[in-house]
N, C-alpha and C positions, 0 to 999 in steps of 0.2 A: 395681274401682281402689284400686291397696296408694297408701297413706297413706307421705307420705317421711318421717315420723318413722321410721316400722317398716322402711323402709329403712339407716334410720343403722345400726341394730343387726346388721344381714345383712352381717358380715364376711366378705367377697370370697377372701381367700385360705381359710376354712376350709370356706368351699361348696365350693371346687373343691378341695380335699384328699380330703374325708368324698368326693367322688365318684372321687377315684384307689384308694381304699380298695375301695367298690363296682366298680370296675372288677376285681376281682383278684375279686369274690366271687358277681356275679350272674354268668347267664348273656351271652354275649360281646353279644349286640345289643343284649340290658337295659340292661347295663353301661354300654355306648356311647352310646345314648341316657340315659340317666342325667348321664356327663359334659356334653356337649351342652346338656342342660337347665339344669346351674351354670353352665355358662361364657350362658348366655345369659342367665340371670339377673343375673349377675355386669354386663351389657349395661345390664341394667333399673337395677341401683344409682347405675350411672354417668349416666346420662341422666336420673334424677328427684328422688337425692336431694337436698337443698339444700344452696347452697354455703356453706360454713362449717360443714357435720355432721361431729362427728368423735366417735369413741368415746376416751374418756379413762382409763389403769387404770395399775396400779404391775408394772413391770416389770423383772426384774435386781433387783429393794431400789428403784426408783427412783419416785418418786411424778408423777402428772401426765404420763406419760407414752401418746400417744397414736399408736395402732396401724391407724387409720385417719381418714382425711382427706378432705373432696370440694373443690374449687376448681375454677375452670375446666382448670386445668393437670392435675389428678388426672383429671377427668373425661374428658377427651379422650385422656389415653394409656394410663388403664385400659379406659375403654371400646374404645377401638382394640384394645388384647390380647386383651380376652375376647372380641369379634367375631370374629375372628379366630382366633384357638382352637376358637370355638364348630365352627367350618367345616374346622377342620384335625382335629379327633376323626372328623368326618363322614367326610373327605381319609383317614384315617387306618385308618376301619374297611374303609372300599370295597378300599382296596388292602394289607390282610391283614394289618396289624398285629396282635401278639400285644399279651395284655391285661397283658403284664407290662411290655412297651415302652410303653403305653397310657397306665399307671398311673406309670414315672416320667413321660411328657410333663406327666402333669396334674400331678403335684406341682411340676414343672422351673414351670409356668404358675402353679399356688397361689404359690409364692416369689416370681415375680417381678411378681404382680397385691400381692402384700407390701408391693415396696418401692413401686410406682409408686403405692400408695394410703395410703404411712405418711408420722403427720404431723411423724414426727422422726427423729434421724438416727439415734438407736440402733435404732428399729425396723428400721430402712432397712436398717444394717448388720446387724444379723442375719437377714432375708430374701438378704439380696448374697449371705453365708456358703452360706446353706441354694441358694441358686439355681445357683452354682456348683456345689456337688455333686451336684443333683437333673440339670443337665445333664452332668456326667461321669458320670452314672451311666447318661441316655437315648445318652450314644457308645460308652460301654463294651457295651450290651446287643444291639449287632448282631454284635460276633468282630473276628476278623481282623485286615484292619489299621486298626480303629476303636478297638480296644482302646492301640497305644502311640501313637498321635494323640490318645485319648481323655487317657493319661497326662501327653504333654504340655500342653495343653488346660487338664488338673487343676494342674497346676505354672503354668502361667502365669496364671490366677485366682487359683492362690494366693497367689502372688506380688503380684496387684494387689488382692483382697482384706484383705491383710493393710495393704496398703499405705491402704486405706482406713479400716477399723478403727482404726489407728493417728491417723488427722487425725480421725478422729469423738471419739476420747480426746483430744486435744489440743486441738478442739473446746471439750471439756466442760472441759479446763484455763484456757481461756482465756478463758472467757464464762459454765460454772460452767452449760451448760443446752446442752438434746438438741436444741430448738426448732430446726425448718427453717422454721417460718412464723411469723410475729408472730398476734397477736389477732385485728389489723386484716386478716389477711389476704397481711400482705408476706413475699416468700421472704425469708432472714435474710442465706442465703449462708458462709459459711465465712469465720473471722476471719485476716486476714491471717499472712504469715510462716508459719510450720511447720505451723498446720492446711490451709493452702490448697495449700501445694505438697505435701502427701501428699498428696491428695483427687484435684488435676490428676491426680500420676503414678500412682495407685489406675485411677482412673475412665479414664485415658489408653489401659490393657491391653484393657478394657474397652469401650471407642468404636475401637479397634484405632489408635489415633494412628500415623503413620509408625515404623518401628522396633518399635513396640510389638504388631505387628499379626497376628504368624506365624504364629500357633496359629489365626486366622483360615479362611485356603485350605487350612491341613493339615487342620483336621478335619471341616470342613461336609460335604466331599465325601465323607464315608468312611460316615460311619452307612447303617439304614436310609432310601431315600429320603423318607417318610413324616418323618422323627426330621426332618430337614433343613429341613421347612418349619415348624417349630416352634423350631428354633433363629435359623432366618432371620430369626423376630421376635422373641424377648422380651431374649437376655441383652446384642448391642447398642442394641438400643431403652430398652427401662429406663433403660440407663448414659446413655443420652444426653440425658434426662431430670433424670438424678440433674447430670447435669455442668453443666445449668441449675441447680438448686436451688442448687448448689454455689459459682456465680461467676453468677449474676443480670445480673451489671453488665458482664458481659464482659469482654475483654481482647482485644491487640492480636494476643499469640501465640499464642493460641485462633483468632483469627480465620483467622490464616493457614498453622497447622498444620490449619485443615479446609481451606483451598484446597489445599496440597498431596496431602493426603489424594484430594483430590475429583482430582488428574492421576496419583497414583501407583497409588491404584486402578484407573482407567481402561486406563493402560497395560499393565500387568499383564496384567488382564483380556481385553485382545487378543490378548496373547499364548497365552494359556489354551487345549488341546484338552480339558478336565476339562470336563462343559459345567456342571457345582457346583461347579466353582472359578473357568469366569468368572463366575457368580453370586456367587460369596464375595468376590473381588476388588471387586465392583461395591456389594456391603454396607459396604465400607470405602468406595468412594467417593460412595455416597449421603450417608452417615454425612459425610464431610467438611461438604456443604453443611448439615447441622445444626448441627454442631460449627462454623461458620463464620459462619450466624446467632447462634447461641448468641455465641460473639467477637465480635461487632458491638458484640451489647447495645441494639442499638436497637427499640424495640416493634414493629417492622416484621421486621427481622430475628428477633426469638427467635417474633414470631409465626407468621411463614413455618419456624424453624427446629421448631417445634412440627407444624404440620402438613405438614412434609413429613415430619417421624418417622412421622404418623400414616396418611399415603400410601405408605411406605414399607413400614409393616407388611401393609398390602395388598397390593401390587402384586407385592414382593420376594414373599412366602408362594407370590403366584399361580404368579409365573415357576419359585417352585421344585418348586408343584404341575403342572407342564406338564414338563419337564424328568422328572418323576421318573413321571407317567407316559407316555414315552418309555424311559426307562432299566426300568419297571416290562412294558414289552407289549415292546422290543427285548431284553433287556439289556447295551445299550450306553450305553458315558458320554462315549467320545469321537464328537463331536460333526462331525470328517471322517470318518467310518467310518456314516454318516445321510446322508439325504436323501430328498427327493421325499416324507415323510412325511403331506402336507398332503391330499395320497388317499387315504392308509388310516387318517389318523388328522383331522380337519375339525374336528370339536369342541375337539381336543387343540392344536390352532393358531390354531383365532380366539380362545384363553382365551388362549394365549402372546400373540396380538398385543393384546390389549387391554393385558396387563400389560408389553411393550416398550415399546408407544406411549405408556404414564402416564408408564415409568420416564425418556424421552426427550421427554418433556415436548412432547408432543403436543400444542396447541391443542384441546380440545372433554376432553380426561382430567384428571385428578385432578393430576397430575404437574402439570404445567403451569402452575397457580396456584402451588403451594407452592415449586418451585424457582424461581419467578419471582418470587416476592416476598424470596426472599433476596439472589438475585443486584439485585433493583432495591435492598434495604438497603445494598449493597457499592458498586455504582455510582452514582459523584457527580453522573452524568445525573438522577437519580430521587431516592434518597434516602438516597445513600453520602456518605461523609466525604471527604478528598481522599486522605486514608491507604491507601481501600483502592482504589483505582483499580485496581492491581496485580490484588487479590485479586478483583475485577470480572473481569478475562482468567483469572487462573487456575480460576476456577468457568465461565466460559466454553468453557477449553478442554474442561478435564474434562465438562460437557455434549456435545462437541462426540465425545470420545471413548466417553462412553453409546450416543449414534447410531451407532456406528461398531462397537461391540461386540455391539449388538444386530441390527443388519442380518448381520452375520457368522453369530450363531448363530442367529437365524429363516430366513435363506441355506441355512448347511451341512443344517441339520435338516430342513426343511421344503418346502424350493424347490427344494434345486438335483438336477438330473436325474431319474433315477428313483427312486421308491421302492427302496432294498435289501432292505427285509422286508416279508414280508405280514404285518400283524396289525391285529387288533381296536383300536377306539378306544376311550378314555375309557372307567373303566363309569360305573354309574349314579352310585355316590355322588360317586364324582369329579370327572363331570361337573358335578352339584348344589352343591359345594363351589367348583371352578374358577368357574362362572358366577356365582354370588351371590356371592363376594369382588370377581371382576370389573365386576358390576354397580354395587358402589359406586362401583369407580374409575372408571364412567365418568359415574355419578349426577353425583359431586362435581365431576365435571369439565365441565360443561353449562353455560352462559354466564348463561342467566335461571332455570334450576332450580336447579343444584347448587352454584354459587359461594354466592348467598347464605344455603344453609344450613352450607354448609362454614364460611362467614364467622361465620356466631350460633355454633360449635364452638370458633372460635380463641381461644386467649386475648389479653388486652391488646388486642383488633378488638371493637370497641361496631358491631353490625349490618357495614356494608363501611367504618367507617372507622378508624382510626388515631386512637386515644385521644391518644397524646400531641403530635400535631398536629397534629388535627382533618380530616384531609386524606382524601378516600373515594378508595376502591381501584378502579383500574379492570383487571383484569387484559385485559380481552381491544379494550384500545386499539390504535390503527391502531398505536405502536409496539413495543407485548409482541408483535404477530402478524408484523409486520416481521422482528425479531429472533427468533422463531420458522420464517419461512421463509427467514431467512439458514441456520439452524444445520441445516435440512433439504437444501438444499442443497448447502450446503457438506458435508456430510456422505454425503450419496447420491453427489456426486462424486467422494469422498475416498473413499470405498467400493472404488470401482469402478479408481481404481488403485491401489491397493495390496491389490487382492483375493489376486492369486495370490503376491508378497513374500510378504505376512501369511502365508497357508497354509504356506510352507516352513520357515516362523520357528519355533523351539522353543524358546526361554529364559527358564529358572528367573527364579525374585523372588531376586536375591543374599540379602536379606535374612534366608531362609531356613536360610543356614547357621549358624543361631543351633540349627536341631536339629542336624543331628551335632557342630556345637561344643558344644552344653551335654550332647551323652552321651559324650563322649570327655573333657570335664572333669568330669562327674562319674563317671565311670569311675577318671581318675587321682587325684582326689579320694577317692576310696573306696579305691580302693589306698595311696594314702599315708596316711588315717587307718587303715589297719587293716596294713598296715607299722607304721609308725609305737608302734601298739595294742603288737603283739606282741614290737619292741625294746624300751620301756619293760618292758614283761609279765616280759620274760625279764632285765633287769637286775635289774630287784625284786626278786624271785622267788630271782637267784641271791647276791644281795647279803646276804636274809633268809638263806637257808641258809648261807653264808659266815658270818655274825653267830651264825645255832646252834651253826653247826662248833667255831666258835672258844670258845661259851658252854664248848663239853664240853669243850675241849683246850685250854685259856691255854698250857700247858707246851708242848704241841707246834706251837700255830699261835705262841710266840715263840720256838719253835728253828727254825722254818720261816722267819719271817724271819729270824733270824739267819745260817741259812744263804747268803741272799742277800748280804751282804758281803762283799766279795772279798779273800782273805785268812783268813778265820775258819774255825777249827775246831769242829764241835758236835757232842756225844755223840749219837746215835740214840735215843731215847726210844720207849715202847708207849701208843697213846696210850691216856686213861682209857675208855672205851667201845669199844675195838675200831678205833675210826676210821668207825663206820658212820656212813654220809648218815644225810640228815635224814631223818624217814619224816611229818614233818609236811607238811600238804596247805593249800595256798596258793595255788590257781587257784578260779577261782571265773568263770561265765560273764561277758558283758559285759552282763548284763541287771542282775546282783546287782553287779556294780560298778559301774554306774554307781549304782544305789543306794547304795550306800556312800557312793563321793562326794557325791551329794547332801546327803547326812545330815550327813558331816564337815564340806561346805561350809557349810548350815544351822548347823553348830554354833558354826563360825567366824565365823560374820553375827553371829548373835547376840551373839558375845562383844563383839565389834568394837561393835556397838550396847550393849552396859551398860559 
């Protein structure tokens, strides 16, 4: 048996990054196996390392930095990400993913784990930036449409990452510390004022706040379908966890932003034809429940948010796996061009059903418990305060929209009409990955078996009791089951009514106007800058040449100026040097010019300081 103290020194990002290098140099099967083992070892670290375990080092000149810290939050988030990553590697291997793509994916996973296990803000933001870089490379690797989408993705995350970096700098300036948790294990949170504002805006990009979300449906449908499995789990879920660390006490704005995300995401998911675009909008919608729970700030709200984060890592990636198999076998992304595939792909259809029943919060599946906890935290009839009554209804509407979306996706892909394609089912590795992840979704949703296990994993929950209220939770109470039954009936009847008109709708997200707008604004700005540079350059060069000529021909310059005086006659003179133009070389490249300007500005600043 591995000693818990030894696990403290097994730094998860280093294990996975080493595996990323091995994937490149080892035979394909052996390299992927090493990657899966490295991620499975991270699961062991998350489960068995003792609470409070940490590594302390000096980083970037700062002492007492903690790159690795274990508590009930990092245990759940890091363990969930590593578990999914293990089977994501198996799925990628069976889906003909290249070794280079796998290496990028593993580097991405390593950076996300680094952010999840970080014990202070300095390490977190360092890993956050690496996560943005590696995920961009993972998108770009597929080529084609993924290149431009990846460029837009990189810009969005570059802006968000810069804001988070400035927030961390402002936090250090305000508190003199990068600490994320106290010695007693309590989350510090961002200081009020500028650090908090910058953190909310920067993290809001990654968690897809409404208006900041356009990178999500734009990017995730475009790379290799196995890459989408990783992308669906790591950036957004790690960021939701970091959002809690930034604002541990919650905020009304966050709570209602979560409600808006839940509704906005499902509305545009319902309108999608592309299967992965539909799932991408549902990432935003499901993040809405996490943001709402964090915003409410109560123990049950935060525990529900973290539980939903954990569950979403599993069932959302499972759905991307199932849809990926459909794309792999048929080559088709448009759900309306498919149909009847349950006959051809029964295993994939079952895996999809498990994921769909989990995300729609059907009793007996894991999503029912975590989504129910967030709803309870908002509902004044359970644990919510009166100011969250409207939030409860937003989240409930989001739940109905989620159900409608996955009835639509399952109906048109697997049930509707005869099979349009004669194909084989998922490959062995794909099946193993899907049913391993799906099995946990089922296990954690079982009333007598899974719920106690799940409750032990949740932060702020002691067994099945909410510690701050000393209240025992019962997700399978008569009231919760009644609410679930109403949700199912309303959604099934609703889909029957809207199915035909919905199939004729194809409206795009108006917020996506930011993509062409950014292109034209950037293009116009570029031309404006270059043309301004050319005009200034011509004016400066012309002035210097004129001064050079005047210096060589002062008498001729005086005569020329005198001739411009009306009525004054001036004798013609010969120039001292024959009037030849200057041969001085005054032009330089933009890079050289920028360097010279930087030197001049540095000297000016130095003189001002003196």
